[in-house]
Structures are given as structure tokens and as C-alpha cells.
C-alpha positions as CSV (number, residue, x, y, z in Angstrom):
1,M,110.0,117.0,115.4
2,G,110.3,120.7,114.6
3,K,112.9,120.0,111.9
4,V,110.7,117.4,110.3
5,L,107.7,119.8,110.2
6,D,110.0,122.5,108.8
7,Y,111.2,120.1,106.1
8,I,107.7,119.1,105.2
9,K,106.6,122.7,104.9
10,K,109.7,123.5,102.8
11,E,109.0,120.6,100.5
12,K,105.2,120.9,100.6
13,K,104.9,120.6,96.8
14,F,106.8,117.4,96.8
15,F,104.6,115.8,99.5
16,L,101.4,117.0,97.8
17,F,102.7,115.5,94.5
18,L,103.6,112.3,96.2
19,L,100.3,112.0,98.1
20,G,98.2,112.8,95.0
21,A,100.1,110.3,92.9
22,I,99.7,107.6,95.6
23,L,96.0,108.2,95.9
24,L,95.4,108.0,92.2
25,F,97.6,104.9,91.9
26,V,95.6,103.2,94.7
27,V,92.3,104.2,93.0
28,D,93.5,102.5,89.8
29,I,94.8,99.3,91.4
30,V,91.9,98.8,93.8
31,S,89.3,99.5,91.1
32,K,90.9,96.9,88.8
33,W,91.0,94.2,91.4
34,I,87.4,94.9,92.5
35,V,86.4,94.3,88.9
36,E,88.7,91.3,88.6
37,K,87.2,89.5,91.7
38,N,83.6,90.4,91.1
39,C,83.0,90.4,87.3
40,A,83.1,87.7,84.7
41,L,85.2,88.2,81.6
42,Y,83.3,90.4,79.0
43,E,80.2,90.6,81.3
44,K,78.4,93.8,80.7
45,I,77.2,95.6,83.9
46,P,75.2,98.7,83.0
47,L,75.9,101.9,84.9
48,I,74.0,104.1,82.4
49,P,72.1,101.8,80.0
50,N,73.2,102.1,76.4
51,F,76.0,104.5,77.3
52,L,78.3,103.4,80.2
53,Y,79.1,99.8,81.2
54,I,81.6,97.9,83.3
55,T,83.0,95.2,81.0
56,K,86.1,93.3,82.1
57,S,88.8,92.5,79.6
58,Y,92.5,91.9,79.5
59,N,94.8,94.0,77.3
60,V,98.3,93.1,76.3
61,A,98.5,95.6,73.5
62,I,98.6,99.4,73.9
63,A,96.4,101.7,76.0
64,F,92.6,101.7,75.6
65,S,92.7,98.1,74.3
66,L,93.7,99.4,70.9
67,G,96.1,97.6,68.6
68,E,96.8,94.0,67.8
69,Q,97.7,91.4,70.3
70,L,101.5,91.7,70.2
71,G,102.6,88.6,72.2
72,V,105.4,88.5,74.7
73,A,107.8,90.6,72.6
74,G,105.2,93.3,72.2
75,R,104.4,93.2,75.9
76,V,108.1,93.6,76.8
77,I,108.2,96.7,74.5
78,N,105.1,98.1,76.3
79,I,106.7,97.5,79.7
80,S,109.9,99.3,78.5
81,I,107.8,102.2,77.3
82,S,106.0,102.5,80.6
83,V,109.3,102.3,82.6
84,I,110.9,105.0,80.4
85,M,107.9,107.2,80.6
86,S,107.7,106.9,84.4
87,V,111.4,107.7,84.8
88,I,111.3,110.7,82.4
89,I,108.3,112.2,84.3
90,M,110.0,111.8,87.6
91,V,113.3,113.2,86.4
92,V,111.7,116.2,84.7
93,W,109.6,116.8,87.8
94,A,112.6,116.6,90.1
95,L,114.6,119.1,88.0
96,K,111.8,121.5,87.4
97,K,109.6,121.3,90.6
98,S,110.8,124.6,92.0
99,K,109.6,126.4,88.9
100,F,106.4,124.4,88.5
101,R,103.0,126.0,89.2
102,T,100.2,124.0,90.6
103,R,98.9,123.1,87.2
104,E,102.3,121.5,86.2
105,H,102.4,119.5,89.4
106,V,98.9,118.2,88.7
107,I,99.9,117.3,85.1
108,A,103.0,115.4,86.4
109,M,100.9,113.7,89.1
110,L,98.4,112.4,86.5
111,L,101.0,111.2,84.0
112,F,103.1,109.5,86.6
113,S,100.2,107.7,88.4
114,G,98.8,106.6,85.1
115,A,102.1,105.3,83.7
116,V,102.9,103.4,86.9
117,G,99.4,102.0,87.2
118,N,99.5,100.2,83.9
119,L,103.2,99.4,84.3
120,I,102.3,97.2,87.4
121,D,99.7,95.3,85.3
122,R,102.1,94.8,82.3
123,A,105.1,93.8,84.4
124,F,103.4,91.5,87.0
125,Y,100.1,90.2,85.7
126,W,100.9,86.9,83.9
127,E,99.0,83.7,83.4
128,G,101.4,81.8,85.7
129,T,101.1,84.3,88.6
130,T,97.7,85.9,88.5
131,G,95.7,83.6,86.2
132,F,95.4,86.2,83.4
133,N,97.7,88.2,81.2
134,G,98.0,92.0,80.8
135,V,96.3,95.2,81.9
136,I,92.8,95.0,83.4
137,D,90.4,97.2,81.4
138,F,86.8,97.7,82.4
139,I,85.4,101.1,81.6
140,Q,83.4,100.9,78.4
141,F,81.4,103.6,76.7
142,Y,78.9,103.2,73.9
143,L,78.5,106.3,71.8
144,G,76.3,105.0,69.1
145,G,73.2,103.6,70.7
146,G,74.4,100.8,73.1
147,P,75.2,97.1,72.8
148,N,72.2,96.3,70.6
149,A,73.0,99.0,68.1
150,P,75.2,98.4,65.0
151,V,78.9,98.1,65.8
152,N,81.1,101.0,64.6
153,F,84.2,103.0,65.6
154,V,82.5,104.5,68.6
155,N,80.0,101.8,69.5
156,P,81.5,100.4,71.6
157,F,84.3,102.9,72.3
158,A,87.6,101.5,73.5
159,T,87.6,99.8,76.8
160,F,90.0,101.4,79.3
161,N,90.8,101.9,83.0
162,F,91.5,104.8,85.4
163,A,95.3,104.7,84.6
164,D,94.4,105.3,80.9
165,S,92.1,108.2,82.0
166,F,94.8,109.8,84.1
167,L,97.3,109.7,81.2
168,V,94.8,111.2,78.7
169,I,93.6,113.9,81.1
170,G,97.2,114.8,81.9
171,I,98.1,115.1,78.3
172,I,95.0,117.2,77.5
173,V,95.7,119.6,80.4
174,F,99.3,119.8,79.4
175,I,98.3,120.9,75.8
176,V,95.8,123.4,77.2
177,V,98.4,124.9,79.5
178,I,100.8,125.3,76.6
179,L,98.2,126.9,74.4
180,I,97.1,129.3,77.1
181,D,100.6,130.3,78.0
182,N,101.5,130.9,74.3
183,F,98.3,132.9,73.8
184,K,99.2,135.1,76.8
185,T,102.7,135.7,75.5
186,M,101.6,136.5,72.0
187,K,98.9,138.9,73.3
188,A,101.4,140.7,75.5
189,K,103.9,141.0,72.7
190,A,101.2,142.1,70.2
191,G,100.0,144.8,72.7
192,T,103.5,146.4,72.7
193,A,104.5,145.7,69.1
194,D,103.9,149.4,68.1
195,D,105.6,150.8,71.2
196,L,109.3,150.9,70.4
197,S,110.1,152.1,73.9
198,V,109.2,148.7,75.3
199,D,112.0,146.1,75.2
200,P,110.7,142.6,74.4
201,R,112.9,141.3,77.1
202,E,110.9,143.3,79.6
203,I,107.9,141.3,78.7
204,D,109.7,138.0,79.4
205,E,111.0,139.4,82.6
206,Q,107.5,140.5,83.7
207,K,106.2,137.0,82.8
208,K,108.9,135.5,85.1
209,E,108.0,137.8,87.9
210,E,104.3,136.9,87.6
211,E,105.1,133.2,87.7
212,E,107.3,133.7,90.8
213,E,104.5,135.7,92.5
214,E,102.1,132.9,91.7
215,N,104.4,130.3,93.1
216,Q,104.9,132.3,96.3
217,E,101.1,132.6,96.7
218,E,100.8,128.8,96.3
219,E,103.5,128.2,98.9
220,A,101.8,130.5,101.3
């Protein structure tokens, strides 16, 4: 028992990543099936009138119900993309997890759970097995006045699900992290640009030490 606890403590980041990904995946799958069993197709259930609705639809195209209906061939392509994305995320995470900070673990968790959530729909939800085809979408925003207002690009906005949300949030956080890290690096180098006694390599070394200290604090 002691060895098991020691292993869990040593691999704490892995188990936190796994637990978080499983929880997000469950939220996505359960929410889809609650909607599937309790809502009629294209029925609009207002959560915030003229702004946010639950509207069930089936999507065999790309994320957010965007794109043309591509048929079986297009769906196979989407399944392949989801599989490749999931594998790449897991491989990168497995190789880099010891160097990842909390924010990178959160990004990987969001991307992986989102990719797998929609992969399950695309791979297993077919007319002959479930009675419908494709990904279950149900979150619908109206950004231009609601269902009775003129239809335009944002009214209604694309219909999506939690898996789509996890993917988009993960990508946004990833971009923000890259921008912040680049800004910090540029600021540090700019601050020492006029000081010829400072070796630029020392800046990179200092950055590595700060990241290691941050990781040690998180593990503690």
C-alpha cells in the first residue's frame, strides 16, 4: 500500500491530468445523452430568452455545426482527424509532462477531453446503432436579438457542445500562454540589451530555473 501511495505521489500530475480529463469527458457525454433523451430535434428550450437556448441537432460535419454535410467519406475523415489529434496530444503530454507547468497540464486536459468526446460521437453514433448520425450539439447562442430577430452570421451563432467548448478554451489558453511567455522573454532581454556584461544565455538559464522552481512548488 505504501508503494502505491508513493507512486501516486510521484506521478501526481499524471493522476490529476487523468482525473480532470475523465471528469470533463463524463460531463460532455452525460450532457449529450440528457439532451438526446429529453429534447425533441430542433426544439428550442430557453435558458436565457433571446440569448441562450438548448437546441438539439446532429452534426456530421466539422465542429460547431459548421461546414457542409460531408457524407460517410467526410465523416471518416473527421474520425481520422479526431484520432490523430487525440494521439498527438497524449504523446506530447507523455514526453513533456515532467517539464509542464500547471497551465500546460490544463491545456492538454481540455484538448484531450474535447477531442475524445467528439470522437466517440463520430465513431459510434450511427443511424443503425443509436437511431441518429453524428455528434450531438445542443448549446445555441443568439447574438443578434433572438429567434424572432433577422437571421445573420451571429443570430443564431453556431450550435455546439461541451467538447467543442473544451477544445476552443484549450486553444485560447494555449495562445495566451505563448504570448505571455514570449512577452516576458522579450521584456527580460530588452531590459539587459544595453548591459554588455549580461550574457543572453544567462537570461535563458534564469528562465529555466524559475520554471523549475514553479514546478517544485506545484509538486509540493
